[in-house]
N, C-alpha and C positions, 0 to 999 in steps of 0.2 A: 458437782455443779457444772463444771466446764463441759463434761461429756453430755449432759442434758441440753446445755445451750447449743452445742454443736449439732446435736441430733435435731433440735427444733429448727435450726438454720437450714440444715439439709432438707428437712421436710418442706419448708417454705419454698426453697429453690426448686425442689422436685415438683411441687404443686404449680409453681409459675410456669415451668417448662411444659408440664402436661396441659395447663390451660392454654398456653400459646399454640401447642400442637392441635388441641381440640378446636380452638378458634379458627386455625388455618383450614382444618378439614371441613368445618361446617360453614365456612364463609359464603359459598354460593347459596346455601340454604337460607342463611341469615339475610343476605341481600335480597333474595327472592321474596322472603317473608316480609321484609321491611317495605319492599316496593309494592307488595300487594296490599299491605295495611295502610300505607301512607304514600303520597306522591312526593318522591324526593325532589328537591330543587336541582337545577342543573349544577353539575360539579365537574372538575377535571378528573377524567378516568385515571385510576391507579395512583392518585396523589393524596397524601395525608399531611396535615399540619400537626406537628407535635410540639406542645409547650411543656418544657421541662421545669422542674422546680428551680427557683432562683439559686444560682451558685453551683449547679450541677456541672461537674467537670466534663471537658471534651471527651476524655477517655470513657467515662461512664455513658455518655450519650452514644458514642460509637459502639460500645458493647451492647447496649439495648437494641440499636438498629441491626447489628450483626445477629443477635439472638433471634430477632423476629424476622430475619430474612429481608429486610428493607434496604433500599439503596438511597443513600443521602444525596439529594439534589442540591440543596442550598441550606446553609446555616446562617442564622442571624444571631450571633453570640450576645449582642447587646441586650437582647430581650429573651434569650434562651429559647428560641424557637427554631426548629429544624423542619425542612420540607423534604419528605421522603417519597420514593416511588415504590409501590407494591404491585403485585399482579392485578390486572383488571378483573373485577368481580369479587376481589377479596377486601375491598376498601372498608366495609363496615366491620369485618372481622379484625382487620388490622387496627382499626380505631379502638375496638374493645380490648385487644391485646395490649396496646400501648397504655390505655387507661388503667390496666391492672398492674402496671409496673410501678413500684414505689418511688422511682425517680421522676415519674411523669406527673405533671399537674393536670394536663388535659390534652385531648387529641380530637381531631375532627376532619371531615371531608373538606376538600378545597372547593367549597360552594362558590359558584360564580355570582358576581354582582351584575350590575347593568349600568350603562352610561345614562345619565339623566336628561338627555336631549328629549324634548317633548315631541311625541308623534303628532302629526297634523290631523285635525278633524276634517274629513273630506265630505262635504254635503253632496247629495245626489242631484242637485240642480243641474239641468241639462247644459247650461252654458257657463258653468263654474270654471271650466278650463280656459275660458277667454278673459277671466278676471285676473290678469297678470298683476294688477296693483295689490290684490290681497296677498299674493305670495311675497311681494316686495316688502310689505310691512309685517309679514309673518303673522297674519291674522289667523290662519288655520291652527297654528300652534297655540295662539292665545285662546281660541275657542276651546281647545282641549283643557286648558288650565282653569277655565271658568265654567266648564260644562255642568258642574253640580250645583252652581249657585242658584239660590232662590230670590236673589235681589233683582228687581225689575226697574232699572233706572228710567226716568222720564226725560225725554229729549224733545224740545220744541223746535220746529222748523217754521220760521217766519219767511214766507216766500210768496209765490204766485198762485198757490193753491195746490190741488191734488186731484188726479184722476182716480177717484175712489174705487171704481169697479175693477181696476187692474188686478190680475191674478196674484200679484206680489203683495197685496194688502188685505188678504182674506184670512189671515191667521190670528186676528184679534189684537194686532200690535198697534192699531190706530185707536188711541184712547179718546181723543177729541179732535173734531175738525170744525173750524169756524171761519166765517168770512167777515173780514173787517173793512172791506172795500166800501167807501162812501159813494153810493151810486148816484149817477146823474138821472136826468129825466129826458128821454127814456133811459133805463139802465143800459150800460154798455156790457161788453163781453167779460169784463172783469168782475161783474157782480154775480152772486150765487156761488154754490159749491162746485166750482169747476176749475180748470187750469188752462186758460186759453193759450199760454206760451209754452207750457210743459216743464218749465224750470223747477217748480216746486215738486212735481212728481219725480223728477230725476233726483233731486237732492234727498227727498224722503226715501226713495228706493235705495240710494247708496247706503244709507244708514240701516234701513230696516226691512229690505226685501226678504220675503219668507225663505227660510231654510228647508231643505228636504221635501219640497213639493214636486220634485222631478221635472220642474219647468223653470225656465228663465235663469235667474242669477241668485246669488246669496248676498244679503246685506252684511255690513261690517259688524253689527251688534244684534245678534238674535235675541238677546234678553231685553232689548230696549222697547219701551212703550212710547208712542209718539203723540205729541200734540201738534197738529198741523194747522197753521193760521195763515189765511190769505190776506196779504196787505198790499195788493197791487192797486193801481189807479182804475178809474172807471173804464178805460179802454182796455185794461188787462195787460198792459205792456211793461209798466215800470213800477217800482215800489213807491208808495205814497206815504209821506211823513206822518200825516194825521192818522192813517190806518195803522202805521207801524207803531206809533206811540201807544195807541190803544191796545194793540196786540202784545207789546212788550209787558204792559201791566197785567193783561189777562194771563199770559204765560206764567209770570211770576206768581200770581195769585192762585194758579191751578196746579202748582207743584212741580213746575219744570225745574230740573236740576242743571240742565245744559240747554243753551239756546244756540242754534246755528244761524249765522247771518252770512249769506252768500250774495251780498250786495253792498253798495256804498253810495254816498251822496257827495258830489263835488262841492267843495266849500264855496266856490264862486256862485253856485246856484242856491245856496241856503241863505235865507234872510235871517237876521239876528233872532227874530221871534221863533222861527222854526228851529233854529239851532238850540235855543234855550229849552224848548218843549222836548226835543229829542233827548237832550242831556238829562233832563229831569226824569224822563221815562227810563233811561239807562240807570240812573242813580237808584231809582225805585227797585228795579229788578236786582241790581247788585246788592242792595241792602237785604234782600231776601235770599242771598247765598247762591245765586246763579253763576255758572261758568259760561261766559260768552266765547264762542269759537267763531272767528271771522275770517273770511277770505281776504288775502292781502290785496287783491286786484290784479288786473291783467294789462297794465299800462307801461311796463318798463320799456317796450320797444316803440312807444309813442312819445316823441319829444314835447308834445303839447299837453301831456298829462298833468293833472293838478292834484294836490292833496285831497284826501277824502275823509268824510266822517262815516263811521266812528274810528276807522283804523288809526289815523294820526292823532286823534283826540284821546282815545282810550287805550291805545297800545302801550304796553308796559304796566298796566294795572294788574294787581295780583290775581284778578278774576277774569282777565281778558287774554285770550290766546289768538295771535294773528298767524295765519298759515300761508306760506308760499307754496309753489307748485313745482313738481318734478315730472319728467317724462319717464318712459321705460328705462330700466337699468339705472334708476336714481340719477338721471341726467338733469342738468339745469336747463329749464326752458328759456327761450329768448323773451317771453312775454311776462313772466311772473314779476310782480313788484317785489322789492327787496328792502332790506334794511339800508343798503348802500345804493341809493338811487342815482348813480352817475350815468344817466340815460341820455345825455345830450340836450336836456331841456335847458332853456336859458334861465330858468328859475328852478333848479333841482331842489327837491325837498327830502326830508328825512322822515322815515316812519319805522316803526318796530315790526320786524318779522321774527317770530320766535322759533319756528322750525319749518321744515318742508314736508310735504306728503304728495303722493301721486295725484296728478290731475290730467296727465296725458299730453301728448304732442298734438298741436293743431295742424294736421296735414291730411291729405286725402285718404290715408291708410287708416281705416276705422279700428284696426287691431291695436293701434297706438293710443287710442282714446279710452275713456272710461265707459264701460257698457252699463246702461241704466234703463229702467222702465220709462216709457214715454206716455204722452197724454192721448194716444190712440189705442192703447192696450197692448202695444208691442214693445220693442226694445230698440235703442239706438245708442251710438257712441258719441261722446262729446268731450270737450276739453275745457280746462280753466281752473282758476283758483276756487271757483264756485263749487268744485267737486273735491278738491283737496281738503276744503274746510269740513264738509260732512264726513269724509273718511276719518278725519281727526276727531270730530265730535263723536262718531261711533266708537272709536277706541277709548275716548274718555268714558263713554258708557260702559265699556268692558271693564275699565278700572274700577268704576263704582260697583259693578257686579262682582268683582273679585274681593271686595271688602277692604282693599288696601287704603282707599281714600273714601272720605265721606263729605269733604268740603271742596269748594271750588278752588281755593288756594292750593290745597294738596293736589288736586287733579292737574292743575297747570304745572306745578313743580315736578310732579311725577312724570308727565309726558316729556318735559324738557330734560330731566335728569336721566331718563332711560333711552333717549334718542340716540341713534347711531351718529357718529361723526364721519361725514363724507367729504374728503378733500375737495372734490369738484364742486361742492356747494358752499365752501367756506368764503368765497368772494361775495356771496349773496346775503348770508345771514350768519350770526355768530356760531362758530364751530362747525358750520355746515351740518347742523342738526337735521336728522331724518327720522321720521316717526317709526317706532318699533313696538308693535302691539304686544308681542310676546314678552319682551322685557318689561313693558309697562305693567303687566298683570302678574308677573312672576314674583311670588313672595320670597323666593330664594335669590333675589337681587340679580336675576337674569342668567344664572348659571345653567338653567335648563333650556336656554334659548340659543 
């Protein structure tokens, strides 16, 4: 019986040696055949990971490597894994030879992974390179993450109107356009579907300018559909409270999930009756689940500035987000209103500012402003919290498109929680929060951003 057992053992050893020799001889052919039949993923040339059976001794491992002609590069004894070097071109054969050894549980190529940084989506819009603010909030990376979404959020812009013929609004993103101006007799320039001051066209373009039309700029939210409501006065120069109250109700009734407000009313100018009517309109829209995104205002460098509605009335509400403004390189602008309004006013006031977003520096260099469509069919640069607000509203739309949030309260919390913390902004609003579109839409909690 002993002689039979020894004979069988020698036969198995001889078979294993012959198999290893054959595998070595046919390695190039195996590799070529495998490469022709399937596309191998990228891997480290000449490197194999060998997983031994639990408890295999170091001497046994060394003997296996020596027998197969492999050089040990690294051993991880805690998990019985060795990393070996074999001749380039023989990797698949070496894997097969290792797998045939009774001491080996598994073996494989050192297939390379990839770092999960999100590649940016770069639209072909001719002036995209001038939109520095999109890079600062990492919008191109956010576009990549939501590119497959079929969710089309609805964002309402309540402003001075829209230059509808502009090339940036021809992709079907304008869902509704209505004029709520109460016209005088004769009607002034604010009446009718137009935009006499251009502000509404700019704000709408920041959010929803067409992507990939080889012209102009790209909007923050390519998935967003827009309700644009004109609520200026008869002369077309200022927001009118009566038109605004009507427009707020209309937007809420027609499915707006986000409303952008790049305006405010000084309390000293509001009569009690007007204040009551506006608040009732706000309450109506909030009850229908709308997220309001408001510009904080541009009064910090004005010692005569006064508190404004709705910023100081509604700031801090779970469905209201108030946005301050930064210049290039996430710098604090001298004009943006802040949570901490120590601006030299004899009657300084307090208001909530939740985070900051790009709005540009107000100086003669247009490259430091926000490039936007204008009401003549062209483009111009401007600055102000008026534009930090729609940039943020556009990112809120991207979050809806991502499916991470479906409620206004979630949107606000998400934008705040995923904001970057910039030390230079900490004196202006809590934690120096700065909008980060990529982190806001990343379902892996920002690790790809």
